[in-house]
C-alpha angles and dihedrals in degrees: 000000000000119000086234092063108103092171095071111139131196128222115260120254131218124195092223089064102040135086138191108281096030110138129227119229115264118259121200120204121187110223107223131173087245092056092048095047098040091045090054092047093047090053091046092243106148098175103137093226086074094048111028121055093199092054091046092050091047087053090057105264129111096238144338110309138207119267123227093249092060089047089051090051091051091050088051090049092051097052093035094055090048096045097043137230096299094056119104124207111227100178140355115199110182140164126202124229129158114025121254108231128180113268094041132093129230116214117201121208129170147172139201110259098179142355123200113168106301093343116101130180118203132194111216134187129185112196132188132181090282094053136265110358095181134011129177154110129271126199115210138178110215117181116225120249092261092056093052098043 
């Protein structure tokens, strides 16, 4: 799939067919200035380093950069698209690393850390050209096929 394709979808998961160590499909997200700025606005983060390149450069970075709330939303999108519309996020525990700047791409990967009934814990990493941007674990509740039929 092209890095320009923002309509990429992931196959749905079911806890009755997954095991510890299973991997999630990769998801590629182009980091654009529009994504950085609109993500900051949508999360009501008005720090100018997320909106104004001149301010960001004066603060010592090369460009505007993504805020943690936008990163959190993208993590939620990644696991949510994989888990499906009936899944419920119980907890997202993430840490930021390398900054997401416009002109780069973040590639999400993940794996199943544990499965207990309909409760699933995932380990997720979003990496850009500078290294891991976000790492963390996500707890989900995913109903089995019988419960959603």
